[in-house]
C-alpha positions in Angstrom: 0.0 -0.1 0.0 1.6 3.3 -1.0 0.3 6.7 0.2 1.4 10.0 -1.4 -0.4 13.3 -1.1 -3.9 12.5 -1.8 -3.4 9.3 -3.7 -3.5 5.9 -2.2 -2.4 2.9 -4.2 -2.8 -0.8 -3.5 -0.7 -3.2 -5.5 0.1 -6.8 -5.4 1.9 -9.4 -7.6 0.7 -12.8 -8.5 1.1 -15.5 -11.3 -1.9 -14.7 -13.4 -1.7 -10.9 -13.1 -4.9 -8.8 -12.8 -7.2 -11.9 -13.5 -6.6 -12.9 -10.0 -8.4 -9.8 -8.5 -10.7 -8.5 -11.3 -14.5 -9.0 -11.7 -13.8 -11.5 -14.6 -16.2 -9.6 -17.0 -15.6 -10.6 -20.6 -16.8 -7.9 -22.9 -15.2 -6.8 -26.3 -14.0 -3.1 -26.6 -16.5 -0.7 -27.7 -16.8 0.5 -31.4 -15.8 4.0 -30.2 -12.5 2.6 -28.8 -11.6 0.7 -32.0 -12.4 4.0 -34.0 -10.0 6.0 -31.8 -7.0 7.4 -33.8 -4.7 5.8 -31.5 -6.1 2.3 -32.0 -3.5 0.3 -34.1 -4.8 -0.6 -37.7 -2.5 -3.7 -37.3 -4.8 -5.0 -34.6 -7.9 -4.5 -36.8 -6.7 -7.0 -39.4 -7.0 -10.1 -37.1 -9.0 -8.6 -34.2 -12.0 -11.0 -34.7 -9.8 -14.0 -34.8 -7.8 -12.9 -31.6 -11.0 -11.8 -29.8 -12.6 -15.3 -30.5 -9.3 -17.1 -29.4 -9.2 -15.1 -26.2 -12.9 -15.7 -25.4 -12.4 -19.5 -26.0 -9.4 -19.6 -23.7 -11.0 -17.5 -20.9 -14.1 -19.7 -21.1 -16.8 -17.0 -20.5 -20.1 -18.2 -19.0 -23.4 -16.4 -18.6 -24.6 -15.8 -14.9 -27.6 -18.1 -14.1 -30.9 -16.5 -13.8 -31.4 -18.0 -10.4 -28.8 -15.9 -8.6 -30.2 -12.9 -6.7 -27.7 -10.6 -8.5 -29.2 -11.5 -11.9 -32.5 -10.3 -10.6 -31.0 -7.1 -9.3 -29.5 -6.4 -12.8 -32.9 -6.8 -14.5 -34.2 -4.1 -12.2 -31.3 -1.9 -12.7 -30.8 -2.2 -16.5 -34.7 -2.2 -17.2 -35.2 -3.1 -20.8 -31.6 -2.6 -21.7 -30.5 -5.7 -19.9 -30.7 -9.1 -21.5 -29.9 -12.2 -19.5 -26.7 -13.8 -21.0 -25.5 -10.5 -22.4 -22.6 -10.4 -20.1 -20.2 -13.4 -19.7 -17.7 -13.9 -16.8 -14.7 -16.0 -16.5 -16.3 -17.9 -13.8 -17.4 -21.5 -13.7 -21.1 -21.8 -13.1 -21.5 -25.4 -14.1 -19.5 -28.5 -13.3 -17.8 -29.3 -16.6 -14.9 -31.2 -17.8 -12.0 -29.0 -18.4 -9.6 -31.7 -19.5 -6.9 -33.6 -17.7 -4.2 -31.1 -16.4 -6.2 -27.9 -17.1 -9.1 -29.2 -14.7 -7.3 -28.4 -11.3 -10.3 -29.4 -9.5 -12.3 -26.3 -10.6 -15.2 -25.8 -8.5 -18.7 -24.2 -9.1 -19.7 -20.5 -8.3 -21.9 -20.3 -5.2 -22.5 -16.5 -5.7 -20.6 -15.4 -2.8 -19.3 -12.3 -4.3 -15.6 -12.8 -3.4 -14.3 -12.7 -7.0 -12.0 -9.8 -6.5 -10.5 -11.1 -3.3 -10.1 -14.6 -4.1 -12.7 -17.2 -4.9 -13.0 -19.6 -1.9 -14.6 -22.3 -4.1 -12.0 -22.2 -6.8 -14.5 -21.4 -9.5 -12.8 -18.1 -11.0 -11.2 -19.0 -14.3 -8.3 -16.7 -13.9 -5.2 -17.0 -16.2 -3.4 -19.4 -14.0 -6.3 -21.9 -14.7 -6.6 -21.1 -18.5 -3.6 -19.7 -20.4 -0.9 -20.7 -17.8 -2.4 -24.1 -17.3 -2.4 -24.6 -21.1 1.2 -23.5 -21.2 2.2 -26.0 -18.5 0.5 -28.6 -20.4 2.5 -27.9 -23.4 5.8 -28.2 -21.2 6.3 -24.5 -20.7 7.7 -23.4 -17.3 6.1 -20.1 -16.0 8.8 -18.0 -14.4 7.4 -15.0 -12.6 10.4 -12.7 -12.0 11.4 -10.8 -10.1 10.0 -12.2 -6.9 10.4 -9.0 -5.0 11.5 -5.7 -6.6 13.3 -3.2 -4.4 12.1 -5.0 -1.3 14.6 -3.6 1.1 14.0 0.0 -0.3 10.3 -0.4 0.2 10.6 -1.7 3.6 13.4 0.4 4.7 15.5 -2.7 5.4 13.0 -4.2 7.8 11.3 -7.6 7.2 8.3 -7.2 5.0 4.9 -7.0 7.0 1.6 -7.9 5.5 -0.4 -6.8 8.5 -1.0 -3.5 6.7 -3.0 -5.2 4.0 -5.4 -6.6 6.5 -5.8 -3.0 8.0 -6.2 -1.6 4.3 -9.1 -4.1 3.7 -10.7 -2.9 6.9 -10.4 0.7 6.1 -12.0 0.1 2.6 -14.9 -1.9 4.1 -15.4 1.2 6.3 -15.3 3.7 3.5 -17.6 1.7 1.2 -19.9 0.8 3.9 -20.0 -2.9 3.4 -21.3 -3.8 6.8 -24.0 -6.1 5.6 -25.4 -7.9 2.5 -27.7 -5.1 1.5 -24.8 -2.8 0.3 -23.7 -2.6 -3.2 -20.6 -0.9 -4.5 -21.0 0.9 -7.9 -18.2 1.2 -10.3 -18.8 3.3 -13.6 -16.7 2.3 -16.7 -16.7 4.6 -19.7 -14.5 6.8 -22.1 -12.2 9.6 -21.0 -10.0 11.9 -23.1 -6.9 9.5 -22.5 -4.9 12.6 -21.6 -3.8 11.7 -18.2 -0.2 12.4 -17.3 2.4 10.8 -14.8 5.7 12.9 -14.4 8.6 12.6 -12.2 9.6 15.7 -10.5 13.4 15.5 -10.1 13.5 18.4 -7.7 11.1 16.9 -5.1 11.8 13.3 -6.0 7.9 12.8 -6.5 5.6 11.4 -9.1 3.0 13.9 -10.1 -0.4 12.8 -11.5 -2.7 14.7 -13.7 -6.0 12.7 -14.3 -7.6 12.4 -17.7 -10.6 14.6 -18.5 -13.9 12.9 -18.2 -16.5 15.1 -19.9 -19.4 12.6 -18.9 -18.7 12.5 -15.1 -21.9 14.6 -14.1 -24.1 12.3 -16.3 -22.5 9.2 -14.7 -23.1 10.5 -11.2 -26.7 11.2 -12.1 -27.1 7.7 -13.6 -25.8 6.2 -10.2 -28.5 8.2 -8.3 -31.3 7.0 -10.6 -30.1 3.3 -10.2 -30.1 3.6 -6.3 -33.6 4.9 -6.6 -34.9 2.1 -8.6 -33.5 -0.3 -6.1 -35.0 1.6 -3.3 -31.6 2.6 -1.8 -29.6 5.6 -1.1 -26.2 6.4 -2.7 -23.3 7.5 -0.7 -20.6 9.2 -2.7 -17.2 8.6 -1.3 -15.4 11.7 0.2 -12.1 11.1 -1.6 -11.5 12.5 -5.2 -11.8 9.2 -7.2 -11.0 5.6 -7.5 -9.6 3.5 -10.3 -9.4 -0.2 -10.5 -7.4 -0.7 -13.7 -4.9 1.6 -15.3 -4.2 1.4 -19.0 -1.6 2.8 -21.2 1.7 3.1 -19.4 3.6 1.9 -22.5 1.2 2.4 -25.3 1.6 1.0 -28.8 2.2 3.5 -31.6 3.5 3.8 -35.2 6.9 5.3 -34.0 9.0 6.2 -31.0 7.8 9.7 -31.1 4.3 8.7 -29.8 4.6 5.5 -28.0 6.8 2.8 -26.5 6.2 -0.2 -28.7 4.8 -1.0 -32.0 1.6 -3.0 -32.5 3.4 -6.3 -32.3 4.6 -5.4 -28.8 8.2 -4.8 -30.0 10.0 -2.0 -27.6 11.3 0.9 -29.8 15.0 1.6 -30.0 15.4 5.4 -29.7 18.2 5.3 -32.1 15.7 5.3 -35.1 12.0 6.1 -35.4 10.9 2.6 -35.9 13.8 0.5 -35.0 13.2 -2.1 -32.1 15.1 -3.8 -29.5 15.2 -7.4 -30.8 13.7 -10.0 -28.3 12.1 -7.5 -26.1 8.3 -7.4 -26.0 5.5 -5.8 -23.9 2.3 -7.8 -23.7 0.1 -6.4 -20.9 -2.5 -3.7 -20.2 0.0 -1.0 -20.4 0.1 -1.2 -24.3 -3.6 -0.3 -24.6 -3.5 3.1 -26.2 -7.0 4.5 -25.3 -9.8 3.9 -22.8 -11.9 1.0 -24.1 -15.2 1.9 -22.5 -15.8 -1.4 -20.8 -13.9 -3.9 -18.5 -10.6 -4.3 -20.5 -9.8 -7.9 -19.6 -11.0 -9.4 -23.0 -9.2 -6.4 -24.9 -6.0 -7.0 -23.1 -6.2 -10.9 -23.7 -7.1 -10.2 -27.5 -4.1 -7.8 -28.0 -1.8 -10.4 -26.3 -3.1 -13.1 -28.8 -1.9 -10.7 -31.6 1.4 -10.1 -30.1 2.0 -13.8 -29.3 1.1 -14.8 -32.8 3.7 -12.4 -34.2 6.3 -13.2 -31.5 6.1 -16.8 -32.7 6.6 -15.7 -36.3 9.5 -13.5 -35.3 11.4 -16.2 -33.5 10.9 -19.1 -36.0 
């Protein structure tokens, strides 16, 4: 947990990445995102194929109508919500995942702990899909480094994880999750993708300028309407804002003047506009060049499919 000024960041590392702690929502990027000038044309050529491949690997399933949260969604969405429209990387049915990929995958019990770790082993995170398939193909995952700047972060003392338990307690207090009648609402949409992170050498601090979101007032009003439909009251957090997934730290671009890597994930060599460092690739959420308007899980996986295919081509 890192605190600087009015910013609080909670970070963690795990084999499987963000899929271990995300909501598992599998939706493709919006048309608006793919029409963004920053969206790579090279991705469009095989986007349908890569999206289908990623969807198949992540094994998205529709939430059964018998769950109480499905009924809530029908009330909240009104005529706009269709059952089965949203798929999650969660196992709702006991099915055969096949030999080594099975890993005793359980069945969802609708406990709501997808973000903190499924106690029933029903969440189909990347360690149970992509990484399991890699191991089955005799690939050995090597998540390095195990600790980065450990002694610096802990000032030379042994690492202590009690702070994580304290942070969870604080979040529960802030979000008001004392009983099962509370609901945390998170809005996803498009911003101008013009946020900036800069390092101030004089103060040795990281400065953050958030992206402009012209629709923020409308989003706030929409949340109030949702709360009214459910017969509840919305409590707006007192802190400025909260984000659960940052995109675009090392965006793809046509050349080194506007990005860090090309659409194939190859990192640019600054000695020339389009030259690259051979064998050096980026293949995660940081390459996404614009807001995608929806949960980014499937977008990231499809982009990784594109890069992986070209990586194999380049190395063979």
